[in-house]
C-alpha positions in Angstrom: -32.0 -52.4 0.0 -33.8 -51.7 -3.3 -31.2 -53.7 -5.2 -31.7 -56.9 -3.2 -33.8 -59.7 -4.4 -36.7 -60.6 -2.2 -39.4 -63.3 -2.1 -42.0 -62.5 -4.7 -44.8 -61.6 -2.2 -48.3 -60.9 -3.6 -48.5 -59.9 -7.3 -50.4 -56.9 -8.5 -50.5 -58.1 -12.0 -54.1 -59.1 -11.9 -53.9 -62.9 -11.6 -55.8 -64.6 -8.8 -53.3 -65.4 -6.0 -54.5 -68.7 -4.5 -52.0 -68.7 -1.7 -53.1 -65.2 -0.8 -56.7 -66.4 -0.6 -55.6 -69.1 1.8 -54.0 -66.5 4.1 -56.9 -64.1 4.2 -58.4 -63.2 7.5 -61.7 -61.5 8.1 -60.9 -59.9 11.4 -60.3 -56.1 11.4 -56.9 -54.7 12.4 -56.6 -54.8 16.2 -59.2 -57.6 16.6 -58.3 -61.1 17.6 -56.7 -62.9 14.6 -56.4 -59.6 12.7 -53.6 -57.4 11.6 -51.8 -55.2 14.2 -53.7 -52.0 14.9 -52.5 -48.6 14.1 -51.6 -46.2 17.0 -48.7 -44.5 18.6 -46.5 -43.5 15.6 -48.3 -45.8 13.2 -51.1 -44.4 11.0 -53.3 -45.8 8.2 -53.8 -43.6 5.1 -56.2 -43.8 2.3 -56.4 -42.1 -1.1 -58.4 -39.2 0.5 -55.7 -38.4 3.0 -52.6 -39.4 0.9 -51.7 -35.8 -0.2 -51.8 -34.4 3.3 -49.6 -37.3 4.4 -47.0 -36.5 1.7 -46.9 -32.9 2.8 -46.0 -33.9 6.4 -42.9 -35.7 5.0 -41.3 -32.3 4.8 -41.6 -32.1 8.6 -40.6 -35.6 9.6 -39.5 -38.7 7.7 -42.0 -41.4 6.9 -41.6 -45.1 6.4 -44.4 -46.0 3.9 -45.7 -49.6 3.8 -48.1 -50.7 1.0 -49.6 -53.9 2.2 -52.8 -56.0 2.4 -54.1 -55.8 5.9 -56.1 -59.1 5.5 -53.1 -61.3 4.6 -51.6 -62.9 7.7 -48.3 -63.4 6.0 -47.7 -59.7 6.3 -48.5 -59.4 10.0 -45.1 -60.2 11.4 -43.4 -57.6 9.2 -46.0 -55.0 10.1 -45.5 -55.7 13.8 -41.7 -55.5 13.6 -41.9 -52.2 11.7 -44.4 -50.8 14.2 -42.3 -51.9 17.2 -39.1 -50.4 15.7 -40.8 -47.1 14.8 -42.7 -46.7 18.1 -39.4 -47.1 20.1 -38.0 -44.0 18.3 -40.7 -41.7 19.9 -41.6 -39.7 16.8 -38.3 -39.5 15.0 -40.1 -41.3 12.1 -43.7 -42.3 11.3 -44.9 -45.6 9.9 -47.7 -45.0 7.3 -49.6 -48.0 6.1 -51.7 -48.1 2.9 -54.0 -50.8 1.8 -52.8 -51.3 -1.7 -56.0 -53.1 -2.8 -58.2 -50.3 -1.5 -55.9 -47.6 -2.9 -54.8 -48.9 -6.3 -53.9 -45.5 -7.7 -51.3 -45.0 -4.9 -49.8 -48.4 -5.7 -49.7 -47.4 -9.4 -48.1 -44.1 -8.6 -45.3 -45.8 -6.8 -45.0 -48.4 -9.6 -45.4 -51.2 -7.2 -45.5 -54.7 -8.7 -45.8 -56.8 -5.6 -47.0 -56.5 -2.0 -45.6 -55.7 0.5 -43.6 -52.7 -0.7 -41.7 -50.4 1.6 -40.6 -46.9 0.8 -38.9 -44.0 2.6 -40.5 -40.6 2.1 -38.6 -37.4 2.8 -39.8 -34.0 1.6 -42.3 -35.7 -0.7 -39.6 -37.8 -2.4 -40.0 -41.6 -2.3 -37.1 -43.9 -1.9 -37.8 -47.6 -2.6 -36.5 -49.9 0.1 -38.0 -53.4 -0.6 -40.7 -55.2 -2.5 -42.1 -58.6 -1.6 -42.0 -60.6 1.5 -38.6 -60.3 3.2 -36.8 -63.0 5.0 -36.3 -62.8 8.7 -32.7 -61.6 8.1 -33.8 -58.9 5.6 -36.6 -57.8 7.9 -34.1 -57.3 10.7 -31.8 -55.4 8.4 -34.6 -52.9 7.8 -35.1 -52.5 11.5 -31.4 -52.3 12.5 -29.9 -50.4 9.5 -32.4 -49.0 7.1 -34.7 -47.1 9.5 -31.8 -45.4 11.3 -30.2 -44.5 7.9 -33.5 -43.0 6.7 -33.6 -40.8 9.8 -30.0 -39.7 9.3 -30.7 -38.8 5.6 -33.8 -36.8 6.7 -31.8 -34.9 9.3 -29.2 -34.0 6.7 -32.0 -32.6 4.5 -33.3 -30.5 7.4 -36.3 -32.8 8.0 -36.0 -33.3 11.7 -39.5 -32.6 13.2 -41.4 -35.0 15.5 -44.2 -37.1 14.2 -47.5 -36.8 16.1 -48.4 -39.4 18.7 -51.8 -40.9 17.8 -52.6 -42.8 21.0 -52.1 -46.1 22.6 -52.9 -48.8 20.0 -54.1 -51.2 22.7 -56.5 -48.5 24.1 -57.6 -47.8 20.5 -58.3 -51.4 20.0 -60.6 -51.4 23.0 -62.4 -48.3 21.7 -62.9 -49.7 18.1 -66.4 -50.9 18.6 -69.3 -50.2 16.3 -70.6 -47.7 18.9 -67.3 -45.9 19.0 -67.0 -45.8 15.3 -70.6 -44.6 14.7 -70.8 -41.0 13.3 -73.5 -39.0 15.0 -76.4 -38.5 12.5 -76.1 -34.7 12.6 -72.4 -35.1 11.6 -73.0 -37.5 8.6 -72.9 -34.9 5.8 -69.8 -33.2 7.2 -68.0 -36.5 7.8 -68.8 -37.7 4.3 -67.4 -34.5 2.8 -64.2 -34.8 4.8 -63.8 -38.4 3.7 -64.1 -37.3 0.1 -61.4 -34.6 0.6 -63.8 -31.6 0.4 -62.5 -30.0 3.6 -64.0 -26.6 2.9 -67.4 -28.2 2.5 -66.9 -30.3 5.6 -66.0 -27.2 7.6 -69.2 -25.4 6.5 -71.3 -28.5 7.3 -69.7 -28.7 10.8 -70.4 -25.0 11.2 -74.1 -25.7 10.7 -74.0 -28.4 13.3 -72.4 -25.9 15.8 -75.1 -23.4 15.0 -77.6 -25.9 16.3 -75.5 -27.0 19.2 -72.6 -24.6 20.1 -71.4 -27.1 22.8 -70.7 -30.0 20.4 -67.0 -30.4 21.1 -66.6 -33.1 18.4 -68.0 -30.9 15.7 -65.8 -28.0 16.9 -62.7 -30.2 16.7 -63.6 -31.7 13.3 -64.4 -28.2 11.9 -61.0 -26.9 13.0 -59.3 -29.8 11.4 -61.3 -29.4 8.2 -60.5 -25.6 8.1 -56.8 -26.4 8.6 -56.7 -28.9 5.8 -58.8 -26.7 3.4 -56.3 -23.8 3.9 -53.0 -25.7 3.9 -53.4 -29.4 3.2 -51.8 -29.0 -0.2 -49.4 -26.2 0.6 -45.8 -26.4 -0.5 -44.2 -26.8 2.9 -40.7 -25.7 1.9 -42.1 -22.5 0.3 -44.3 -21.7 3.3 -41.4 -22.1 5.7 -39.1 -20.0 3.5 -41.7 -17.3 3.3 -42.1 -17.2 7.1 -38.4 -17.0 7.6 -38.0 -14.2 5.0 -41.0 -12.2 6.4 -41.0 -12.5 10.2 -43.3 -9.5 10.6 -45.9 -10.7 8.1 -48.9 -12.1 10.0 -50.2 -14.2 7.0 -46.8 -15.8 6.6 -46.7 -16.7 10.3 -50.2 -18.1 10.3 -49.4 -20.2 7.2 -46.4 -21.8 8.7 -48.3 -22.4 12.0 -50.8 -24.3 9.9 -47.9 -26.5 8.6 -46.8 -27.1 12.1 -50.3 -28.2 13.1 -50.7 -30.5 10.1 -47.4 -32.1 11.0 -48.5 -32.7 14.6 -46.1 -30.1 16.0 -48.8 -28.5 18.1 -46.6 -26.8 20.7 -44.5 -25.3 17.8 -47.6 -23.9 16.2 -48.9 -22.4 19.5 -45.4 -21.1 20.4 -44.8 -19.6 17.0 -47.9 -17.4 17.1 -47.6 -16.5 20.7 -44.0 -15.5 20.2 -45.1 -13.4 17.3 -47.5 -11.4 19.5 -44.9 -11.1 22.2 -42.3 -9.7 19.7 -44.3 -6.5 19.4 -47.1 -7.4 16.9 -50.0 -6.6 19.3 -51.8 -4.9 16.4 -52.3 -8.3 14.9 -53.9 -9.8 18.1 -57.3 -10.4 16.4 -56.2 -12.7 13.5 -53.7 -14.5 15.7 -56.3 -15.0 18.5 -58.8 -16.2 16.0 -56.4 -18.8 14.5 -55.3 -19.9 18.0 -58.8 -20.4 19.2 -59.3 -22.6 16.1 -56.2 -24.6 17.0 -57.3 -24.9 20.6 -60.3 -27.0 19.5 -58.1 -29.8 18.2 -56.2 -31.2 21.2 -58.0 -32.9 24.1 -59.1 -30.4 26.7 -56.7 -31.7 29.3 -53.6 -31.4 27.1 -50.9 -29.5 29.0 -49.7 -27.7 25.9 -53.2 -26.3 25.4 -53.4 -25.2 29.0 -50.1 -23.3 28.8 -51.0 -21.7 25.5 -54.3 -20.5 26.8 -52.7 -18.9 29.9 -50.0 -17.2 27.7 -52.6 -15.9 25.2 -54.6 -14.4 28.1 -51.5 -12.7 29.5 -50.5 -11.3 26.1 -54.1 -9.9 25.4 -54.4 -8.2 28.8 
């Protein structure tokens, strides 16, 4: 695909693109007239969360779209890619990046025109196309390129399941100013997390919880911040190799469970640590219990995986 010639698309060379201005929409993604919303196996990533996303490509393959979410010429392509990815139920994730809001990412990928599409496996990018594709080229991406990308990932041992991030239609209904508003007591922690200071965010959420121990949102965000502070920049392959080489080492097992959680493999993370206790490591119950309780704050309370893990932990402890 990278060798084919495509329509020029939107230039990043710095000149004012008059046609692009004619196609700009003011509606937010998911709103009437706006770009298709993220959701299901489609996520939006910024410069703050880019590194964590790259790490997850060692767990499952990623289709990376650099685009302009206010240009309606790109909406059909974005919808087609999302539909194709969502039908695969987590075999691959579509990551969308606003190239205008994240110019350093576009520069890192040496992108000259938008849209640009890459495969990402184990942190390594593979250029797929650049510029607006024709209908035939777009269908080729759906029918041939995406399945091939998954096949290449499996051969490289990258065959995990991407996390499901919710129904995009339901998310659209929830995306109101009230839903998006950050509680005032969370403002500092939220700002630190957005800036990538996850350790600082975790400490700030801890202060919120000292004032209100029942703040479930603060507990969830604190757990996520602690997770990313510990392992957001970890070398995934090295962590997995260490866990395989040292099955009795609690720190190695905790580290690889972190990688599972970051990759959305929640049941794998729970099962790994519970299996570790069941295999005769009851002397390590306290650090494992502490880590699991941290993980337990992340899923919704009604999540069946969470219910099963809680029951099994209680059995193993007593």
